Every structure is written in structure tokens, then in C-alpha cells.
C-alpha positions in Angstrom: -2.3 -9.9 -15.5 1.3 -10.6 -14.5 4.0 -7.6 -13.4 5.7 -7.5 -17.2 2.7 -6.5 -18.4 2.8 -3.3 -16.4 6.7 -3.0 -16.6 7.5 0.4 -18.9 3.8 1.1 -19.3 3.4 5.0 -19.9 1.3 6.4 -17.1 -0.8 9.6 -18.3 -2.2 12.2 -16.0 -5.7 12.9 -15.9 -5.2 15.5 -18.5 -3.0 13.4 -21.1 0.1 14.5 -20.1 2.8 11.7 -19.8 3.9 11.5 -16.3 6.4 8.5 -17.3 7.3 4.4 -17.5 6.2 2.3 -14.8 9.4 1.2 -13.2 8.4 -0.5 -10.5 5.6 -2.9 -8.9 4.5 -2.5 -4.6 3.0 -5.8 -4.4 1.1 -6.9 -0.5 -0.1 -10.1 0.5 -3.7 -9.4 1.6 -5.7 -11.7 -0.8 -7.2 -14.8 -0.1 -5.7 -17.9 1.1 -3.5 -20.1 -1.1 -3.1 -23.3 -0.1 -3.4 -23.1 4.1 -0.3 -20.5 5.0 0.3 -18.0 2.7 -2.2 -15.2 1.1 -2.3 -14.4 -2.4 0.1 -11.0 -3.5 -2.0 -8.3 -5.7 -0.2 -4.8 -7.0 -1.0 -2.4 -4.8 1.3 0.3 -6.5 3.1 1.2 -9.4 6.2 3.8 -9.3 6.2 5.8 -12.6 8.7 8.4 -14.2 12.4 9.0 -13.0 14.9 5.6 -13.0 13.4 4.7 -9.9 16.7 2.7 -8.7 16.7 4.4 -5.6 13.7 3.6 -4.5 13.8 -0.1 -5.5 16.7 -0.4 -3.2 14.5 1.0 -0.1 16.6 4.5 0.1 13.8 6.8 -0.4 11.4 5.8 1.5 13.7 5.8 4.8 13.8 1.7 4.8 17.6 1.6 4.3 19.3 4.0 7.2 22.9 4.3 5.2 25.1 5.1 3.9 24.2 8.9 4.3 25.8 9.4 0.5 24.6 7.3 -1.2 20.7 7.8 0.4 21.5 11.3 -0.4 22.1 10.8 -4.3 19.2 8.3 -4.0 16.7 10.3 -3.2 18.4 13.1 -5.3 18.5 11.2 -8.4 14.2 10.1 -7.8 12.5 13.5 -7.0 10.7 13.0 -10.1 9.7 9.2 -9.6 5.8 9.1 -8.5 4.0 6.8 -6.6 0.5 5.9 -8.1 -1.9 3.3 -6.1 -3.5 1.1 -8.5 -7.4 2.2 -7.1 -6.1 5.3 -9.0 -5.5 3.8 -12.1 -7.4 2.7 -14.9 -5.3 0.7 -17.8 -6.1 1.8 -21.4 -5.8 -1.2 -23.2 -6.5 0.0 -26.5 -3.3 2.3 -26.3 -1.8 0.6 -23.8 -1.4 3.3 -21.3 -2.0 3.6 -17.3 -3.9 6.6 -17.1 -4.9 8.2 -13.9 -8.3 8.7 -12.8 -9.6 12.1 -12.5 -10.3 13.4 -9.0 -13.9 14.4 -8.1 -14.2 18.3 -7.5 -14.8 18.9 -4.5 
């Protein structure tokens, strides 16, 4: 899988409604060792909907503290962006969309 395969895919919720397109991919480095020093990267989550520019710049999740005006503007603009863990998604290759798995009734 390549990141370019995920970017711009449509995310659809369990009821079939469109959530938005994948705008960003979150990676974690916890895979098997490559060589003798570094672990492989894996896709942990995708960000869909909204423009996701503030998320990519680090303003929304609190990593970047200032300037305060930019933090406020990006937080407001990105309120429609959602993060989905890859374990909560199924890749429907026939329709070329990511589907949110239906949560079991509790």
C-alpha cells in the first residue's frame, strides 16, 4: 500500500453517507525492524473531511501553541475534519472507498 493510494479516497460511514475525502495520513513507526536500527512505518489513521490544512500543520491537536490567532482560525476551519483509525475502516476496492465498520450493538 502506498500513501498515494489512500489520499483523496472517499470515506463512507456505516450507513453509506459520505464523510469526506482523505486529506492526511497518520503514520507510526512500530513495525518490524528494517536493517538493524529502524522500525518500519505503518498507517495508523486517516484524516477525512474539511481541508485538514491546520491538522497537517499541527495546530488542531495542540502540538503548535501559537500564534494564538492562527491556532483559533485553523481550529475553527478544521472542525469538520475527522480522524479514523485504520482498524475501524475497510477498504472497498470495488467502489474504491474506505468504509467505516459498523460498531457492534452493546
